[in-house]
C-alpha positions, 0 to 999 in steps of 0.5 A, a space after each residue: 291358619 289360612 295360609 297353612 290350609 292353602 298350602 295343604 287343603 288335606 290340613 284343612 279337611 283334617 281339622 275340619 273332620 276332626 271338629 265334627 267328630 268332636 261335635 257330632 260324636 264324643 262331645 255331643 252331650 259335654 257341653 255343660 260338663 266342659 264349660 264347668 271343667 274349664 271354669 274349675 281349672 281357671 279357679 284352680 290356676 288363680 287359687 281362688 274358690 270357683 263360682 260358676 253360673 249356669 244361665 239358660 235364657 232367651 235361647 241363649 246358655 252362658 257359662 260365668 266363672 271366677 278365676 284366671 282371665 282368658 289370656 293369648 295362650 288360652 285364645 290359642 288353646 281354644 282355636 286348636 285341637 289337642 293342643 292344651 293350654 293346661 300343661 303341668 305348670 304345678 297348679 293343683 287341682 286342674 283337671 283339663 288335659 286334651 285341649 279339645 273340651 271346648 269343641 263341645 260347644 259346637 254341638 249346640 252353637 254356630 257362634 260361640 263367644 268368650 267374654 273376660 276381663 282381659 278381652 273377648 274372643 268369638 268364632 263364627 261358623 258363618 263367617 268362617 264358611 265366608 273367609 275360606 271361600 275366598 281362598 281359591 285353593 279350598 274352594 273345591 274342598 270346601 264345595 266337596 264338604 257342603 260348606 262345613 268348615 272348622 269354626 273354632 280355628 278362626 277366631 274373631 276379635 270381640 266386644 263385650 264385658 263378663 257378667 258382673 262379679 265374674 272373671 269370664 263369661 261364655 256366650 252361647 247363643 243356641 242353634 235351634 230347638 234341638 239344641 235348646 232341648 239338650 241344654 235344658 236337659 243337661 242343666 237338670 243333670 246337674 247335681 252334687 256329683 259335679 261339684 265332687 269331680 271338680 273340688 275347685 268349683 266352691 259354687 255352682 248356679 243353674 239358672 233356667 227361665 229365670 228360676 234358679 238352683 245353687 249347689 255348694 254343700 258337699 257335707 251329704 257326702 262322705 269323701 276320701 281324696 288320694 292324689 300323687 305323681 305317676 311313675 314315668 313308666 306308667 304313662 309309657 305309650 300315653 300321648 305326649 300331652 298326658 305324659 307332660 301332667 304325671 299327677 293321678 287323682 282318686 276320689 270316692 264319695 258316698 252319700 249319707 243322706 240317701 242320694 243316688 249314687 251315679 253308676 258311671 266312671 268320672 275321669 274326672 267328669 262323666 264317662 260311659 264307662 259303668 262303675 256300679 259300686 255303691 259310691 261314686 269314683 272320681 278319678 284320673 283314669 286314662 281315657 280313649 280318643 273319645 273320653 268315653 272310655 277307659 284306656 286298658 294298659 299299666 296306668 289303669 291297672 294301677 289306678 284300679 289298685 289305687 282306687 281299691 286301697 282308698 275305697 277300703 279307706 272309705 269303708 273303714 270309716 263308714 258307720 256301717 262298712 258292710 253296705 259298701 262291699 260290692 256284689 259279684 255281678 259286674 256292670 263291665 270290664 273295669 267295673 269287674 276289676 275294681 270289684 275284685 281289687 276292692 274286695 281283696 283291699 277290704 279283706 285286709 282292713 280292720 273294718 269289721 266292728 267287733 262286739 267289744 268295739 275293736 276293729 277286725 281284719 275280715 280274715 280275723 272275724 267270724 259270724 254266726 249265721 242270723 245271730 241277732 244282736 242279743 245272741 251276738 252279745 251272749 256269744 261274744 264271750 266264747 267266740 273271739 273275733 264275733 261280729 254281726 252277720 252279713 251276707 256281705 261277709 262271704 265276699 270278704 272271706 269271713 268265716 260264717 258259722 251256721 248255727 249248728 257249727 256253733 252249737 258243736 263248738 259250745 259242746 266243751 264249754 264250761 260255764 255256769 248254768 246261769 250263762 247257758 240260761 242267758 244263751 237259751 233266752 236269745 236263742 232262735 227256737 223257732 221251726 227253721 232253728 230246731 234241727 241245728 239246735 238238736 245238740 244244744 249243750 244243756 247243764 243237769 242238775 247232777 253237774 253233768 252237761 249233756 247234748 240235746 235238750 230232747 228229752 230232759 226234764 225241766 224243773 217246775 214245782 216242788 219235787 220229791 228229794 233223793 231223785 238223783 239215784 234214778 239217773 233222770 236227766 233234770 236240767 239245772 235250775 239256774 239253766 232251766 228256761 222255757 226255750 228249751 221246752 220248745 226244743 224238746 225238753 219236758 216239764 218236769 213233774 212227778 208224772 214226766 219223770 215216772 215216764 222217763 225212760 231213765 227211771 225204768 232203766 234204774 228200776 231194772 238196774 237196781 239190783 246189780 248197781 246196789 241201790 234198790 232202797 234208794 230207788 224203791 224209795 225215790 220211785 215210790 215218793 214219785 207215785 205218791 206226788 203224781 197219783 196212783 192213776 198216773 202210772 196205770 199201765 206201767 207194768 214194768 214198775 212190778 219190777 221195782 224191788 221192794 223189802 217184804 217182811 222177812 228183810 229180803 227185797 222181791 219185786 213188787 208184782 211178787 208182793 201182797 197187801 195184807 188183808 187184800 182179795 190177793 193175799 187171802 185167795 193166794 196160795 201159801 208161800 207164792 206171794 210175799 208181804 210188804 215189809 212193816 216200814 214199808 206199809 207204814 211209809 206208803 199208802 196202799 193205793 201207792 204200793 198197789 200203783 208199782 205192783 203190790 197185788 191187792 186185787 186181780 190186775 189188768 194187763 193192756 196192750 196194743 197191736 200185739 202180734 201173735 207168734 213166739 215173741 208174745 210175752 206179757 207174763 201171763 201164765 200159760 201165754 204161750 199156750 194160749 198164742 198157739 191155740 189162737 194161731 190154730 182157730 185161724 188156720 194156716 196164713 198163705 200170706 205168712 203173717 201171724 195174726 194180730 190183736 188190735 187190743 190185748 186186755 187181760 187178767 194177770 196172777 190168776 195162777 196163784 188162786 188156791 183151788 178152794 177160793 175160785 168162787 170168790 175170785 170169780 165173783 170178783 172177777 164177774 162184779 167189776 166191769 173192767 174185769 168182767 171185760 177181760 173175761 166175756 170180751 173176745 179176742 178180735 184177731 186180724 189176720 193176714 188177709 184183712 179178716 177178723 175172727 173172734 176167739 176166746 180172751 186169754 182170761 176166758 181161755 186160762 179160766 176154763 182150764 184152771 179155775 174150779 167150780 165146786 172142785 171141777 173145771 168150768 168145762 166139766 160143769 153146766 148151767 142149771 138152764 141147759 136141760 138138754 144136757 141134764 145128767 151129762 155135766 154137773 150143774 154148778 151152783 156158782 151164782 154167776 151169770 150166764 154170759 160170765 159162765 159161758 165165757 169161761 167154759 160152762 155149758 149154758 145150752 146144747 147149741 152153745 156146746 156144739 158151736 165151740 171148736 171141739 164141742 161135738 167130740 166133748 158130747 159124744 165122750 160124754 155120751 160114751 160115759 155110761 155112769 152119766 144118765 140120759 133119758 130116751 127122749 133126751 138121748 133121741 134129741 141129742 142124736 137128731 142135733 148131731 145129725 144136723 152137723 157137718 161131719 167135717 166138724 166131728 171126730 168119729 168115736 170109739 164108743 157109742 151110746 145106743 140106748 140110755 143104758 148101753 154104750 158099745 164099741 163104735 165098731 159094732 154099732 148100727 143106727 136103725 133106719 127102717 122100723 121092720 128092721 127091729 124084727 131082726 136079731 142084732 149082735 147089739 141093740 141098734 142105735 134108735 134115733 129118729 129115722 129121718 135123721 138116721 142116715 146123716 147120724 151115721 155119716 156124722 158118726 161114721 156108723 153103719 146103718 141097719 139097712 146096710 
């Protein structure tokens, strides 16, 4: 070597630079790994279980191993760069490939030594420097390098024996504190990964300052190993030393006990190439000269594909293969290539466990998003290839069905009702799932399968028979489950059935369907079971067709109970009577609840818009609405008035004229009925103002009721003395408030406050057959004079004396006493002089003063 350097100082400089680059660059922190790799290769060549002891004591690192001892070829390999003695000799399990690994010792020592059973050899930086200094041709180069020489090129004989029980011991006196700290840190990092990367080692012991630990158990890892010979074409372009060793190896290891997985590629020992998969990859990837990164090319591509296939085998054997599915975010170029290849391999591997225990390829599987094991067990009967859900399934291309899609697929499924109950029992029915389950199929008691639980009736206690005719959607008893209530079904009671729109539809369609008797029986049975009070306000029940005493069908509202108030006061032939059988089978309260008349009935409604669409089956309702609209006046907004609440008494138009005292007494004596009369109709106008008007019932009674054969508006209460003679006094025995509400005149003030009241008073005064006293007439005119002229229509005839009525065109109002001395064609109207001018203006008359 000295001769070669002397002949070519450039060769000396080249060797020195190469060794320095390795010691300070790519191999600066690999001394422990390289010692372990050499030990593994020695054990593999000897065919024995490898044992390695790494000891740090008194500033010296020693590495003792079993296996083939050092020979001449080994010394040559250790003393050269990139001329490994580990060529393809057929020995399986050897991993050294480049002949540069031993140079890693120079990062921590200047005096390495190898003691073997066959001899010993050492190297020394100091002695190499002294030797080179004695070569004249190299002195200039040595000076320029400040004494740095290639120490490993000059081996020296050594004396000593390997540690007892081992075949070779490498002795490395550590250079300084920095070297000792580095070695201590590297020894602390020795873990299971080293055993997995170097399978020829059966045991690795690490002893630091007398404290020893051993690594020998690989059972905490599930391992898949693959190996073979490379196609020479894949090695094209690779260094000669690599082409001479055409084996490839791939190992995947997954921890079974929660151990951390190194996030770098091992090739076979650690590199700086990030591989952030949930398994350790140890593979013979081609490396760049630093041995820290993968060299791209066909060989690397081949190993990526091979590693992916082995990874799929590993996943297929795992208890939970989905934890091994890589995520989409790669840590580097190699990691990205591995993830893509692994996902493709997994997608073709039967690794997913179906509900029946079989293994499926992802492309043949389906999952339900968010489904738990209980739901899977039920759905597995109807969804082939169903597997437990996992986010990783998206990466594998598994069809992940949202719950709503599963519901759609069940739409045409025919299963026993009990199967559906089992499904409902395991469905997630929380707020997040209810929309998805909106179209859930539900079997009904009548054999139908309908979509969506909302509004369905869940059978509970005993129910009347014969309800099928009503078309109600009652869940089949064998399918009923409380989960349906959380999805919008309703507990089926007699009351909830009566509130079901299907019952109302059945009532209205009964005549056309030809099943009116059956519908009537079913509805009456529900009313009896629910209690008559449960259907208060259900006016549509009045349309229920019932048999009358003549054998015909009639709406319930057109019938009256025998002996009831309505039956006794109604006009002959207006109302029918229920059939005797009906009266025998059903209680009077039940019949009344469905609309058969017994007493005056209230109609209630809320937020009633007073327009042409207002229809509550009240007699003359349209006329009342128009009267209210006129009272409200024209609305600039164009918005019709609204009644927040409508309360009215129905069917008063059937009362005979001679029965009104009895009916009015009944209305006045019942608090609810009375409120419908005396309570005002409070309108809300378009601008937000409110305005009171007579209720419908008061309005109707004022026009159609009869008191002593006269309408209420033609009568006055006995207490209304100002109106004596002008109105007939009623003896109805009703209280003043009720009388006032139905139009009976209870006072002059009330009369004049009523729209049209002043005109009515003037009309009464113009009727000369109605007597008034002089004092009464003067008082009436004084009050009329106080009115706003706009509230009074000019009369055509005027009473000027208690016994004299004249045409308004001929009438004058006396406005001065001396005018009585004058002769007038007709007597002047005598009123209090202080009111004369105002009265003339209100009545649009002339005064005597002109």
